[in-house]
C-alpha positions as CSV (number, residue, x, y, z in Angstrom):
1,M,-13.3,-8.9,10.1
2,L,-10.6,-6.4,11.4
3,L,-10.0,-5.5,14.4
4,M,-6.6,-3.2,15.4
5,S,-5.2,-2.1,18.5
6,W,-3.4,0.8,16.9
7,G,-4.3,2.2,13.3
8,G,-2.5,5.5,13.6
9,E,-2.7,9.0,14.2
10,L,-5.6,11.3,13.5
11,T,-4.5,12.4,9.7
12,D,-5.7,16.7,10.7
13,E,-3.3,15.8,13.3
14,D,-0.1,13.9,12.6
15,E,3.0,16.3,11.2
16,S,4.1,13.8,8.5
17,V,1.1,13.8,6.7
18,K,-0.2,17.6,7.6
19,G,-0.3,19.4,4.4
20,W,0.8,16.5,2.3
21,Q,-0.5,17.2,-1.2
22,G,-1.1,12.9,-1.6
23,L,-3.2,12.7,1.4
24,Q,-6.0,13.5,-0.7
25,L,-5.2,10.5,-2.9
26,E,-4.4,8.3,-0.3
27,I,-8.0,9.0,1.4
28,R,-9.6,8.5,-2.2
29,R,-7.5,5.4,-2.6
30,T,-8.8,3.9,1.2
31,V,-12.0,4.4,0.6
32,A,-12.8,3.3,-3.0
33,E,-10.7,-0.2,-1.7
34,V,-13.5,-0.4,1.4
35,R,-16.1,0.4,-1.2
36,K,-14.7,-2.6,-3.6
37,A,-15.1,-4.9,-0.3
38,G,-18.7,-4.3,-0.6
39,V,-18.8,-1.8,2.2
40,D,-20.0,1.9,2.4
41,Q,-18.4,3.3,5.5
42,S,-20.7,6.2,5.4
43,D,-19.1,8.8,7.7
44,E,-15.7,9.7,6.1
45,R,-14.7,12.3,8.2
46,P,-10.9,13.1,9.2
47,P,-12.0,12.2,12.8
48,N,-12.0,8.4,10.7
49,M,-9.4,8.2,9.3
50,L,-6.5,7.5,10.4
51,W,-2.4,7.9,8.8
52,N,-0.3,4.8,9.4
53,R,2.9,5.5,9.2
54,E,3.9,1.8,9.1
55,Q,1.5,0.9,5.9
56,K,1.9,4.6,4.4
57,R,-1.9,5.1,4.1
58,V,-4.3,6.2,4.9
59,M,-7.1,3.8,8.0
60,L,-10.6,4.3,8.2
61,I,-11.9,4.0,11.3
62,D,-15.7,3.6,12.9
63,F,-18.3,1.5,11.0
64,E,-21.3,1.8,13.0
65,R,-23.0,3.4,10.1
66,A,-21.3,1.4,7.6
67,K,-23.8,-0.3,4.8
68,Y,-22.9,-3.4,3.2
69,I,-23.6,-2.6,-0.6
70,G,-23.1,-5.8,-2.2
71,V,-19.9,-7.2,-4.1
72,A,-20.1,-10.2,-7.4
73,L,-19.0,-13.3,-5.2
74,Q,-16.9,-13.7,-8.8
75,E,-14.3,-10.8,-7.6
76,I,-13.8,-12.3,-4.0
77,S,-13.0,-15.9,-5.2
78,L,-13.7,-17.7,-8.4
79,N,-15.4,-21.1,-7.7
80,Q,-13.9,-23.8,-9.9
81,K,-14.4,-27.3,-10.2
82,R,-11.8,-29.3,-8.3
83,K,-9.9,-32.2,-9.3
84,R,-10.2,-35.4,-7.2
85,T,-7.0,-36.3,-5.4
86,G,-6.6,-39.6,-3.9
87,S,-5.7,-42.9,-4.6
88,S,-8.4,-45.1,-7.2
89,K,-9.2,-47.3,-3.8
90,R,-10.6,-44.2,-2.4
91,A,-12.8,-42.9,-5.4
92,G,-13.7,-47.3,-6.1
93,R,-15.2,-47.1,-2.3
94,A,-17.0,-44.0,-2.7
95,S,-18.8,-45.2,-6.1
96,N,-19.9,-48.9,-3.8
97,S,-21.4,-46.7,-0.9
98,T,-23.2,-44.5,-3.3
99,S,-24.4,-48.3,-5.8
100,R,-25.5,-49.5,-1.9
101,F,-27.1,-46.0,-1.1
102,V,-29.1,-46.1,-4.1
103,S,-30.0,-49.6,-4.3
104,S,-31.1,-49.7,-0.3
105,S,-33.7,-47.1,-1.7
106,G,-35.5,-49.5,-3.4
107,T,-34.5,-48.3,-7.3
C-alpha cells in the first residue's frame, strides 16, 4: 500500500499537460502497471487521474471501487532455495536438536 499526501494536479486542469498527445499514452501506461500488480482500479476517469510534474507521470487515485484481479506470485518474487549461512558448529547443533526431538517422540 502506498499513501501519499500529494499526488499532483488533475490531468484535465494542469496547464502543463492540457492538449499534450502523450498524456493518453501515460494514462494507459499507469493503468497497465496497476493491472500488472493485480489491481483493477475500476473508476478510470479524469477526476481520478493526477499529473505529477516531479515524476512526469500520471498517478491514479480513489481506489474505493478497486478489485483484486490476482497475479501469479512468480511475477512478484521468485522463491529460490536459500543456502545455509553460518558456521558448521551452528549447523551441528541444529541437527543434534532434531535428533533429540525425534528420539524423544518414541521413534
